[in-house]
FITORLO-217865 format. One line per 10 residues: number of its first residue (from 1); their letters; for each residue x, y, z of C-alpha. Coordinates in Angstrom, 1 decimal. Last residue first. Layout:
BEGIN
NUM	a	X:Y:Z; ...
//
This chain:
BEGIN
602	xxxxxxxxxx	-11.8:37.6:-12.1; -8.5:37.0:-10.8; -8.3:40.4:-9.3; -11.3:39.5:-7.2; -9.5:36.4:-5.7; -6.5:38.6:-5.1; -8.5:40.6:-2.7; -9.5:44.0:-3.9; -9.0:47.7:-4.1; -6.0:47.8:-2.1
592	xxxxxxxxxx	-3.9:49.8:-4.7; -1.3:47.1:-4.6; -3.8:44.4:-5.0; -5.2:45.8:-8.3; -1.7:46.7:-9.7; -0.4:43.4:-9.1; -3.3:41.6:-10.7; -2.7:43.6:-13.8; 1.1:42.8:-13.4; 0.3:39.0:-13.3
582	xxxxxxxxxx	-2.1:39.1:-16.3; 0.5:40.6:-18.7; 2.5:43.7:-19.2; 6.3:43.6:-18.1; 7.9:44.7:-14.8; 5.7:43.3:-12.6; 6.6:39.7:-14.0; 10.4:40.3:-13.8; 10.1:41.5:-10.1; 7.9:38.5:-9.1
572	xxxxxxxxxx	10.4:36.2:-10.5; 9.8:34.6:-14.0; 7.0:32.9:-16.1; 4.7:33.9:-18.7; 1.9:32.5:-20.9; 1.7:29.1:-20.0; -1.6:28.0:-21.7; -4.8:26.7:-20.2; -6.6:29.7:-20.5; -4.1:31.8:-19.1
562	xxxxxxxxxx	-1.4:30.6:-16.8; 1.4:32.5:-15.1; 4.2:30.4:-13.6; 6.3:31.9:-10.8; 10.1:31.1:-10.1; 12.2:31.0:-7.0; 9.1:31.7:-4.8; 9.5:33.9:-1.6; 7.2:36.5:-2.3; 4.5:34.2:-4.0
552	xxxxxxxxxx	1.9:34.1:-1.3; 1.9:38.1:-1.5; 0.4:37.5:-5.1; -2.7:36.2:-3.8; -4.7:34.3:-6.3; -2.7:31.0:-5.3; -1.1:28.0:-6.5; 2.0:27.0:-4.4; 4.2:24.1:-5.9; 7.1:22.9:-3.5
542	xxxxxxxxxx	9.9:20.7:-4.5; 11.0:19.1:-1.1; 13.9:20.1:1.0; 16.3:17.2:2.1; 17.7:19.8:4.6; 15.6:22.9:5.1; 14.9:25.7:2.5; 11.4:24.4:1.4; 10.5:23.9:5.2; 11.6:27.4:6.0
532	xxxxxxxxxx	9.8:28.7:3.2; 6.6:26.9:4.1; 6.7:28.2:7.7; 7.4:31.8:6.2; 4.3:31.5:3.9; 2.2:30.5:7.0; 3.3:33.6:8.9; 2.7:35.8:6.1; -1.0:34.3:5.4; -1.7:34.5:9.3
522	xxxxxxxxxx	-1.1:38.3:9.0; -2.8:38.6:5.8; -6.0:37.0:6.9; -6.8:33.4:5.9; -9.6:32.3:3.4; -7.2:32.3:0.3; -4.3:30.7:1.7; -4.7:27.1:0.8; -4.9:28.0:-3.1; -3.7:24.5:-4.1
512	xxxxxxxxxx	-0.5:23.7:-2.2; 1.5:20.8:-3.5; 4.5:19.5:-1.5; 6.6:17.2:-3.5; 9.1:15.1:-1.5; 6.8:14.5:1.4; 5.5:15.6:4.8; 2.4:14.1:6.5; 2.3:16.5:9.3; 2.5:19.3:6.8
502	xxxxxxxxxx	-0.2:18.0:4.7; -2.7:17.6:7.7; -1.6:20.8:9.1; -2.5:22.3:5.9; -6.0:20.7:5.9; -6.7:22.0:9.3; -5.3:25.5:8.1; -7.9:25.3:5.3; -10.8:24.4:7.6; -9.9:27.1:9.9
492	xxxxxxxxxx	-10.0:29.6:7.3; -13.4:28.7:6.1; -14.6:28.6:9.6; -15.2:25.6:11.6; -18.4:23.8:12.8; -19.1:22.4:9.4; -15.7:20.3:9.2; -17.0:18.4:6.3; -19.6:16.7:8.6; -18.9:17.7:12.3
482	xxxxxxxxxx	-15.7:19.0:13.8; -15.1:16.6:16.8; -12.8:18.5:19.2; -10.0:16.3:20.3; -7.2:18.9:19.1; -8.7:21.4:21.5; -11.5:20.0:23.4; -14.0:23.1:23.7; -12.2:25.3:20.9; -10.9:28.7:21.5
472	xxxxxxxxxx	-7.4:27.1:22.5; -7.5:25.3:19.3; -7.9:28.6:17.4; -4.9:30.1:19.0; -2.7:27.1:18.2; -4.0:26.8:14.6; -0.9:28.7:13.1; -0.4:25.8:10.3; 3.1:25.2:12.1; 1.3:24.9:15.4
462	xxxxxxxxxx	-1.0:22.4:13.9; 1.8:20.3:12.4; 3.7:20.5:15.7; 0.7:19.2:17.5; 0.2:16.2:15.1; 3.8:15.2:15.3; 3.6:15.2:19.0; 0.5:13.1:18.8; 1.9:10.5:16.5; 1.5:10.7:12.7
452	xxxxxxxxxx	1.2:7.7:10.6; -2.7:7.2:11.0; -3.4:7.9:7.5; -5.4:10.9:8.5; -3.3:12.5:11.4; -4.7:15.8:10.7; -8.3:14.8:10.5; -7.8:12.4:13.5; -6.4:15.5:15.6; -9.2:17.7:14.5
442	xxxxxxxxxx	-11.5:15.1:15.7; -14.0:13.2:13.6; -16.6:14.1:11.1; -14.3:14.1:8.1; -12.6:17.3:6.7; -12.5:17.7:2.8; -10.2:20.4:1.6; -11.4:22.7:-1.3; -8.4:24.0:-2.9; -6.4:20.7:-2.3
432	xxxxxxxxxx	-3.5:20.1:0.0; -1.3:17.6:-1.9; 1.6:15.7:-0.2; 3.5:13.6:-2.8; 6.1:11.1:-2.0; 3.6:8.6:-0.8; 1.5:9.3:-3.9; 4.6:8.2:-6.2; 5.1:4.9:-4.3; 1.3:4.1:-4.5
422	xxxxxxxxxx	1.2:5.0:-8.2; 4.4:3.0:-9.2; 5.9:5.5:-11.7; 5.5:4.6:-15.5; 2.7:7.4:-15.7; 5.2:10.1:-14.5; 7.5:9.5:-17.4; 11.0:9.1:-15.9; 13.8:11.6:-16.1; 13.6:12.7:-12.5
412	xxxxxxxxxx	9.8:13.2:-12.8; 8.7:13.7:-16.5; 5.2:14.9:-17.5; 4.3:14.9:-21.3; 5.5:11.5:-22.3; 2.2:9.8:-22.0; -0.9:11.8:-21.7; -1.5:13.0:-18.0; -3.2:10.6:-15.6; -5.8:12.2:-13.2
402	xxxxxxxxxx	-5.3:12.3:-9.5; -1.6:11.8:-10.6; -0.3:14.2:-8.1; 1.3:16.3:-10.8; -1.8:15.6:-13.1; -3.9:17.1:-10.1; -1.5:20.0:-9.8; -2.0:21.0:-13.5; -5.8:20.5:-13.2; -5.8:23.0:-10.3
392	xxxxxxxxxx	-3.7:25.6:-12.2; -5.8:25.3:-15.4; -6.9:28.9:-16.2; -10.4:28.5:-14.9; -10.2:31.4:-12.4; -7.4:33.7:-13.3; -3.8:32.4:-13.2; -0.8:32.1:-11.1; 1.3:29.2:-9.8; 4.4:29.8:-7.6
382	xxxxxxxxxx	7.1:27.4:-7.8; 9.7:26.8:-4.9; 12.7:24.6:-6.1; 13.7:21.4:-4.4; 14.7:19.6:-7.6; 14.5:22.1:-10.6; 11.1:22.6:-12.4; 11.5:22.4:-16.3; 8.8:24.0:-18.5; 6.5:23.2:-21.6
372	xxxxxxxxxx	2.8:23.8:-21.7; 1.1:23.1:-25.1; -2.7:23.2:-23.9; -4.3:22.6:-20.6; -8.1:22.6:-20.0; -8.6:21.6:-23.8; -12.2:21.1:-24.3; -13.1:18.5:-27.0; -12.8:15.5:-24.3; -15.4:16.8:-22.0
362	xxxxxxxxxx	-16.2:14.1:-19.6; -12.8:12.6:-19.8; -11.2:15.8:-18.8; -9.0:17.3:-21.4; -5.1:17.7:-21.1; -2.2:19.0:-22.9; 1.5:19.1:-21.8; 4.0:20.1:-24.5; 6.8:18.4:-22.4; 6.5:19.1:-18.6
352	xxxxxxxxxx	9.8:18.5:-16.7; 9.7:17.9:-12.7; 12.8:17.6:-10.6; 12.2:15.4:-7.3; 12.5:17.0:-3.9; 14.7:14.6:-1.7; 14.1:11.9:0.6; 12.7:9.1:-1.6; 14.3:6.8:-4.3; 12.1:6.2:-7.5
342	xxxxxxxxxx	9.8:3.1:-7.6; 9.1:2.4:-11.3; 6.0:0.6:-12.0; 6.0:-2.9:-12.9; 2.5:-4.3:-12.1; 0.6:-1.9:-14.5; 2.3:1.5:-15.0; -1.0:2.7:-17.0; -3.1:2.2:-13.7; -6.4:3.3:-14.2
332	xxxxxxxxxx	-8.3:0.7:-12.4; -10.9:-1.2:-14.6; -14.3:-1.5:-13.3; -14.8:-5.1:-12.7; -15.8:-4.8:-9.0; -18.5:-2.4:-9.8; -20.1:-4.6:-12.5; -19.6:-7.5:-9.9; -22.0:-5.7:-7.5; -24.5:-5.1:-10.2
322	xxxxxxxxxx	-24.7:-8.6:-11.3; -25.0:-9.7:-7.6; -28.1:-7.4:-7.1; -29.7:-8.8:-10.4; -29.0:-12.3:-9.1; -30.2:-11.5:-5.7; -33.6:-10.2:-7.1; -33.9:-13.5:-9.3; -33.1:-15.5:-6.5; -35.4:-13.9:-3.9
312	xxxxxxxxxx	-38.3:-14.1:-6.4; -37.5:-17.7:-7.2; -37.7:-18.5:-3.6; -41.0:-16.5:-3.1; -42.4:-18.8:-5.8; -41.2:-22.0:-4.3; -42.2:-21.0:-0.8; -45.5:-22.4:-1.5; -43.9:-25.6:-3.0; -42.0:-26.0:0.3
302	xxxxxxxxxx	-45.1:-25.7:2.2; -47.1:-28.1:0.1; -44.8:-31.1:0.2; -45.7:-32.0:3.9; -49.4:-31.8:3.3; -48.9:-33.9:0.1; -47.3:-36.4:2.6; -50.1:-36.1:4.9; -52.5:-37.0:2.1; -50.5:-39.9:1.2
292	xxxxxxxxxx	-50.3:-41.1:4.8; -54.1:-41.0:5.3; -54.8:-42.6:1.9; -52.2:-45.4:3.1; -54.0:-45.5:6.6; -57.3:-45.8:4.9; -55.9:-48.8:3.0; -55.7:-48.9:-0.9; -56.6:-50.9:-3.8; -59.7:-52.3:-1.7
282	xxxxxxxxxx	-62.4:-50.7:-3.9; -63.5:-48.5:-1.2; -60.1:-47.2:-0.7; -59.6:-46.6:-4.3; -62.8:-45.0:-4.5; -61.5:-42.4:-2.0; -58.2:-42.0:-3.4; -59.5:-40.3:-6.9; -61.6:-37.6:-5.2; -59.3:-37.3:-2.3
272	xxxxxxxxxx	-56.2:-37.1:-4.2; -57.8:-34.6:-6.7; -59.1:-32.4:-3.8; -55.4:-32.3:-2.5; -54.1:-31.6:-5.9; -56.6:-28.8:-6.4; -55.6:-27.3:-3.1; -51.8:-27.5:-4.2; -52.5:-25.9:-7.5; -54.3:-23.0:-5.8
262	xxxxxxxxxx	-51.2:-22.6:-3.3; -48.9:-22.7:-6.3; -50.9:-20.2:-8.2; -51.1:-17.9:-5.1; -47.3:-17.1:-5.8; -48.0:-15.7:-9.3; -50.7:-13.0:-9.0; -49.4:-11.6:-5.8; -45.8:-12.0:-6.9; -46.5:-10.4:-10.1
252	xxxxxxxxxx	-48.4:-7.5:-8.6; -45.8:-6.9:-6.0; -42.9:-6.4:-8.6; -45.2:-4.2:-10.7; -46.0:-2.1:-7.3; -42.1:-1.9:-6.8; -41.6:-0.6:-10.3; -44.2:2.2:-9.7; -42.6:2.7:-6.0; -39.4:3.6:-7.6
242	xxxxxxxxxx	-40.9:5.9:-10.1; -42.8:7.5:-7.4; -39.7:8.0:-5.3; -37.8:9.5:-8.1; -40.5:12.1:-8.7; -41.2:12.5:-5.0; -37.5:13.4:-4.4; -37.5:16.1:-7.2; -40.6:17.4:-5.5; -39.2:17.6:-2.1
232	xxxxxxxxxx	-36.2:19.4:-3.7; -38.2:22.1:-5.2; -40.0:22.3:-1.8; -36.9:22.9:0.1; -35.4:25.6:-2.0; -35.5:28.3:0.3; -32.4:29.7:-1.2; -30.4:29.5:2.2; -32.3:26.2:3.1; -31.2:24.5:0.0
222	xxxxxxxxxx	-27.5:26.0:0.4; -27.3:25.0:3.9; -28.5:21.3:3.2; -26.1:20.9:0.3; -24.5:17.9:1.5; -27.7:16.5:2.8; -29.4:17.1:-0.5; -26.7:15.7:-2.4; -26.8:12.3:-0.4; -30.6:12.0:-0.6
212	xxxxxxxxxx	-30.5:12.6:-4.4; -27.8:10.1:-4.8; -29.7:7.7:-2.7; -33.0:8.1:-4.6; -31.0:7.5:-7.9; -29.5:4.3:-6.5; -32.8:3.1:-5.4; -33.9:3.6:-9.1; -30.9:1.4:-10.2; -32.0:-1.3:-7.7
202	xxxxxxxxxx	-35.5:-1.1:-9.0; -34.4:-1.4:-12.7; -32.7:-4.5:-11.8; -35.5:-5.9:-9.9; -37.7:-5.4:-12.9; -35.5:-7.2:-15.1; -35.0:-10.1:-12.9; -39.0:-10.2:-12.0; -40.1:-10.9:-15.5; -38.8:-14.4:-15.3
192	xxxxxxxxxx	-41.0:-14.7:-12.2; -44.2:-15.0:-14.4; -42.9:-17.9:-16.6; -41.7:-19.7:-13.4; -45.0:-19.1:-11.7; -46.8:-20.8:-14.6; -44.7:-23.8:-14.7; -44.8:-24.4:-11.1; -48.6:-24.3:-11.1; -48.7:-26.8:-14.1
182	xxxxxxxxxx	-46.4:-29.0:-12.1; -48.7:-29.0:-9.1; -51.7:-29.7:-11.2; -50.0:-32.8:-12.6; -48.3:-34.1:-9.5; -51.4:-34.8:-7.4; -53.0:-37.2:-10.1; -49.6:-38.5:-11.1; -48.8:-39.3:-7.3; -52.3:-40.8:-7.0
172	xxxxxxxxxx	-51.5:-43.5:-9.8; -48.0:-44.2:-8.5; -49.7:-45.3:-5.1; -47.7:-45.8:-1.9; -44.0:-46.1:-3.1; -44.8:-43.1:-5.6; -45.7:-41.0:-2.7; -42.4:-41.9:-0.7; -40.2:-41.2:-3.8; -42.3:-37.9:-4.6
162	xxxxxxxxxx	-41.7:-36.8:-0.7; -38.1:-37.5:-0.9; -37.4:-35.7:-4.3; -39.8:-32.9:-3.6; -38.3:-32.2:-0.2; -34.7:-32.4:-1.4; -35.2:-30.1:-4.3; -37.1:-27.6:-2.0; -34.9:-27.8:0.7; -31.8:-27.3:-1.3
152	xxxxxxxxxx	-33.1:-24.5:-3.4; -34.5:-23.0:-0.2; -31.2:-23.1:1.6; -29.5:-21.5:-1.2; -32.1:-18.7:-1.3; -32.1:-18.1:2.5; -28.5:-17.9:2.6; -26.5:-17.3:-0.7; -29.4:-15.1:-2.1; -30.0:-13.2:1.1
142	xxxxxxxxxx	-26.5:-12.4:1.2; -26.5:-10.9:-2.3; -29.5:-9.0:-1.3; -27.5:-7.5:1.5; -25.0:-6.8:-1.2; -27.1:-5.0:-3.4; -28.6:-2.9:-0.4; -25.3:-1.8:0.8; -22.4:-1.4:-1.6; -24.6:-1.2:-4.4
132	xxxxxxxxxx	-26.7:1.6:-3.0; -23.6:3.5:-2.1; -22.3:3.3:-5.8; -25.8:4.5:-6.9; -25.8:7.4:-4.5; -22.3:8.5:-5.4; -23.1:8.7:-9.2; -20.5:7.6:-11.7; -18.6:9.6:-14.2; -16.4:11.7:-12.2
122	xxxxxxxxxx	-16.0:8.8:-9.7; -14.2:6.9:-12.3; -12.0:9.6:-13.4; -10.8:10.1:-9.5; -9.1:6.8:-9.5; -10.7:3.3:-8.5; -8.4:1.7:-5.6; -10.5:3.0:-2.7; -13.6:1.7:-4.5; -12.0:-1.8:-5.0
112	xxxxxxxxxx	-11.0:-1.9:-1.1; -14.8:-1.1:-0.3; -15.8:-4.1:-2.8; -13.6:-6.4:-1.4; -14.7:-5.6:2.3; -18.4:-5.9:1.2; -17.7:-9.1:-0.5; -15.8:-10.3:2.6; -18.8:-9.5:5.1; -21.4:-10.5:2.9
102	xxxxxxxxxx	-19.7:-13.9:2.2; -19.3:-14.3:6.3; -23.0:-13.5:6.5; -24.0:-16.2:4.1; -21.6:-18.6:5.9; -23.9:-18.1:8.9; -27.2:-19.0:6.9; -26.1:-22.5:5.7; -24.7:-24.1:8.7; -27.1:-22.3:11.1
92	xxxxxxxxxx	-30.1:-23.1:9.0; -29.1:-26.8:8.9; -28.6:-26.9:12.6; -32.1:-25.4:13.3; -33.8:-28.1:10.9; -31.9:-30.8:12.8; -33.2:-29.6:16.0; -36.8:-29.0:15.0; -37.0:-32.3:13.0; -35.7:-34.2:16.0
82	xxxxxxxxxx	-38.6:-33.4:18.1; -41.1:-34.4:15.4; -39.1:-37.8:14.9; -39.3:-38.6:18.6; -43.1:-37.5:18.9; -44.0:-39.4:15.7; -41.9:-42.5:16.8; -43.9:-42.4:20.2; -47.3:-42.2:18.6; -46.3:-45.2:16.4
72	xxxxxxxxxx	-45.2:-47.4:19.2; -48.4:-46.3:21.4; -50.9:-47.2:18.5; -51.7:-50.7:19.8; -53.9:-52.8:17.8; -57.8:-52.4:17.5; -57.3:-53.2:13.6; -59.0:-49.8:12.6; -56.5:-48.2:15.4; -53.6:-49.9:13.9
62	xxxxxxxxxx	-54.5:-48.8:10.2; -54.6:-45.1:11.7; -51.3:-45.6:13.4; -49.6:-47.2:10.3; -51.0:-44.2:8.2; -49.5:-41.8:10.9; -46.2:-43.6:11.1; -46.1:-43.1:7.0; -46.9:-39.5:7.4; -44.0:-39.1:10.0
52	xxxxxxxxxx	-41.4:-40.4:7.5; -41.7:-37.5:5.0; -40.7:-35.0:7.9; -37.8:-37.4:8.9; -36.4:-37.5:5.5; -36.8:-33.8:5.0; -34.8:-33.0:8.2; -32.2:-35.7:7.3; -31.7:-34.1:3.9; -31.6:-30.7:5.3
42	xxxxxxxxxx	-29.0:-31.8:7.9; -27.0:-33.1:5.0; -27.2:-30.0:3.3; -26.1:-27.9:6.3; -23.1:-30.2:6.5; -22.3:-29.7:3.1; -22.5:-25.9:3.3; -20.3:-26.1:6.4; -17.8:-27.9:4.5; -18.1:-25.9:1.5
32	xxxxxxxxxx	-17.3:-22.6:3.5; -14.1:-21.8:1.4; -16.2:-22.4:-1.8; -18.7:-19.7:-1.0; -16.6:-16.5:-1.7; -14.4:-16.8:-5.0; -15.7:-19.8:-6.5; -19.3:-19.6:-5.6; -19.6:-15.9:-6.3; -17.9:-16.7:-9.6
22	xxxxxxxxxx	-20.2:-19.3:-10.6; -23.2:-16.9:-9.7; -21.6:-14.1:-11.7; -21.2:-16.6:-14.6; -24.9:-17.3:-14.7; -25.6:-13.6:-14.6; -23.8:-11.6:-17.1; -21.5:-14.5:-18.4; -17.9:-15.8:-17.4; -17.4:-13.2:-14.9
12	xxxxxxxxxx	-14.4:-10.8:-15.3; -11.3:-11.1:-13.1; -10.1:-7.4:-12.1; -9.3:-8.2:-8.6; -7.0:-10.9:-9.6; -4.9:-12.5:-6.6; -6.6:-10.4:-4.0; -9.9:-11.2:-5.3; -9.3:-15.0:-5.3; -7.8:-14.7:-1.8
2	xx	-10.7:-12.8:-0.3; -10.3:-9.6:1.3
//
């Protein structure tokens, strides 16, 4: 990560585009200034040698006309031509290589920023667009600082040196040649201005395509199961056609604008011959000087031809840079700022809820939780029951600070939870979510996710999560690679791998969000006993278990009953089945064996 980004990752650009380029130079390119300086020096030398060769050609022509020896001039041309090859290669190495380093650091900083952004950000932004910015846009930024930077320097120096040599030979011919070239450059600049806007739209549409492809890959089983392939192909075609239309507009602009410079160069060459020929006949210019001038013009034309392409690359790179910095400037939701409270670790915390209400950012008018007040003693085992949509998972997300609750509504050991240092608090919390995410790695790597659990701890956690029999049936045991999202495992196996991950990590607050829904009753009883042993041991954590299965609550100290975001009841199992309410209704259904807890919850 760059020093500047580490010091202030939220640093805003001075302006939407120019400020972004200055920021790129300041934060990422400046450290390579000596490499860039060396590259610029070699570009100057390259162009100086290139514009010196036509002078030698002119002198060789005049020497031939005077029947003098041309050997010194030929030797000089050979030496300078060979030197141009070597020096030009060095200039590209010194300018292109830092571009790769800039891409490396920028990509690393962006990934670190993505890891720092909280779930509310990802709820509002499309994953495909984020992936497009982190890959395609950063590649364009590298092109901007590599090829684009080289061409800016090369064209500038080539025009300056060639113009100097041309003026020295004939100011009149320089004016004649320069007028059509200048008009061509102005026309190209006007046309290229449109490229920035279209490039921005193109990059956003590419993000839409990436989002569609990602969603389709993740939902492939569902798409095929519902025979919806053609529908998804049609949606892809619509997005792809929109992107292609913008791409065609960009191609038309480039196709129309870039040949203008070639045309203006041809007109300039014709004008030089038309005006220079009579000057030679009139004795105001030698044949060698005219040959040198036309050779200088030939040297100037390739950089001018690349001028239009260079402007196109710069405009596209600027659009991409703007999108990258937009992402890097997204605020990280950290209410505690830099002075968060770091509470002691090693024991379960006390948690107090005070009139807790919460709405998600994308639906601010819908109260998911409303007026919840209660106290959870340190080291307690708390059950959380409620029908689907009652707010259980939301409450657990607030306690783990995946989302921040309103100020003063959740207290941990007497401190407002949003005043706690986020990293410090999350190190104390272990949350096993309702829908666990498993990576396409080995089971052992998934269990030791943060890399802080050794092999013995991983095996112990797998045994505690009742995985040992499943591991014996797998080809490589703990080293079995389980595929994207654990696709090769059953639902119950995925839940238990995720539970093993949580048990391997430990923590002072253990949050289990319906992690027993896909296991059989014998496995559930074993897992409940394991969790109870952890909760009753030395330095016991505070444990919250959300479940639709009432049998998961048999060892809980207190069971909280939620209904439509409100706390409608609480007490022990015996207390709750003794009085009317959602809990007793579910208990009767499950007692009669007519449904699973999930069915009762509906």
